[in-house]
C-alpha positions as CSV (number, residue, x, y, z in Angstrom):
1,M,175.5,195.1,211.1
2,S,176.4,196.2,214.6
3,G,178.1,194.0,217.2
4,T,175.0,194.1,219.5
5,T,172.7,192.9,216.7
6,Y,175.0,190.1,215.7
7,L,175.2,189.1,219.3
8,E,171.5,189.1,219.7
9,E,171.1,186.9,216.7
10,L,173.7,184.5,218.0
11,R,171.8,184.3,221.3
12,A,168.5,183.8,219.5
13,M,170.1,180.9,217.6
14,R,171.6,179.4,220.7
15,D,168.3,179.5,222.4
16,W,166.6,177.9,219.4
17,F,169.1,175.1,219.3
18,D,168.8,174.6,223.1
19,R,165.0,174.2,222.7
20,R,165.5,171.7,219.8
21,I,168.1,169.7,221.8
22,A,165.8,169.5,224.8
23,A,162.9,168.4,222.7
24,E,165.0,165.7,221.0
25,L,166.3,164.4,224.3
26,D,162.7,164.2,225.7
27,R,161.7,162.2,222.5
28,L,164.7,159.9,222.8
29,E,163.9,159.1,226.5
30,V,160.7,157.2,225.4
31,T,161.2,153.8,226.9
32,D,160.2,150.4,225.8
33,E,158.0,150.3,228.8
34,M,156.1,153.4,227.6
35,C,155.7,151.8,224.2
36,A,154.4,148.6,225.7
37,G,151.9,150.6,227.8
38,I,150.6,152.5,224.7
39,I,150.3,149.2,222.8
40,D,148.5,147.6,225.7
41,R,146.0,150.4,225.9
42,A,145.3,150.2,222.2
43,A,144.8,146.5,222.5
44,R,142.4,146.8,225.4
45,L,140.5,149.5,223.5
46,Y,139.8,147.1,220.6
47,D,139.6,143.9,222.8
48,V,142.5,142.2,221.1
49,E,145.8,140.8,222.5
50,P,148.7,143.1,222.3
51,D,150.5,140.4,220.1
52,D,147.7,140.9,217.5
53,I,148.9,144.5,217.0
54,F,152.3,143.4,215.8
55,G,152.8,142.4,212.3
56,R,150.3,142.1,209.5
57,N,147.1,140.8,210.8
58,R,144.5,142.5,208.5
59,K,141.4,141.6,210.5
60,R,139.3,144.6,211.4
61,R,139.9,144.9,215.2
62,P,143.7,144.2,215.2
63,A,144.0,146.6,212.3
64,L,142.2,149.3,214.2
65,A,144.1,148.6,217.3
66,R,147.4,148.9,215.2
67,Q,146.3,152.2,213.8
68,A,145.5,153.5,217.2
69,A,148.9,152.3,218.5
70,C,150.6,154.0,215.6
71,W,148.8,157.3,216.2
72,M,149.4,157.3,219.9
73,L,153.1,156.3,219.6
74,R,153.5,159.2,217.0
75,N,151.4,161.9,218.8
76,H,151.8,161.0,222.4
77,A,155.3,159.6,222.5
78,G,156.6,161.6,219.6
79,L,158.4,158.6,217.9
80,S,159.4,158.8,214.3
81,L,157.6,156.7,211.7
82,N,160.6,154.5,211.3
83,R,161.0,153.9,215.0
84,I,157.2,153.0,215.2
85,G,157.6,150.6,212.4
86,D,160.4,149.0,214.1
87,V,158.5,148.6,217.3
88,L,155.5,147.2,215.6
89,G,157.2,145.2,212.9
90,I,155.6,147.1,210.1
91,D,156.8,149.4,207.3
92,H,157.1,153.2,208.1
93,T,154.6,153.9,205.1
94,T,152.1,151.7,206.9
95,V,152.5,153.8,210.0
96,L,152.1,156.9,208.1
97,Y,148.9,155.5,206.5
98,A,147.6,154.5,210.0
99,C,148.3,158.0,211.5
100,R,146.5,159.6,208.5
101,K,143.5,157.3,208.9
102,V,143.1,158.3,212.6
103,D,143.6,162.0,211.8
104,A,140.8,161.7,209.2
105,A,138.4,160.1,211.7
106,P,137.4,162.7,214.3
107,A,135.6,160.2,216.5
108,M,138.6,157.9,216.8
109,R,141.0,160.8,217.3
110,A,138.8,162.2,220.1
111,L,138.7,158.7,221.8
112,L,142.5,158.4,221.7
113,L,143.0,161.9,222.9
114,G,140.7,160.9,225.9
115,L,143.0,157.9,226.5
116,E,146.0,160.0,226.5
117,V,144.6,162.4,229.1
118,A,143.5,159.5,231.2
119,S,147.0,157.9,231.2
């Protein structure tokens, strides 16, 4: 291995790490205000109170609003499943289930993508 090739590999690795660090910093800068805004949009979409999204209310509209909030917090804000669970007061596996439900429903996903663009 020549010195130039090794140096190029090190530079490529540094660039990769720089991009990963920048992406992680962006993700960590998600504020409580941003989370509250996403939860509020999901609540308005399903005509429920934002408080209905938190916890385990299993009625249809609050459950759909919670699924929408989970998906937007994951895909728009880039939060981890555990952090979304902490924000909403639910288990991370429930968050994963909600995100998968939205991904499996093209009409709901398109609606939520439209909300993200409008925000």
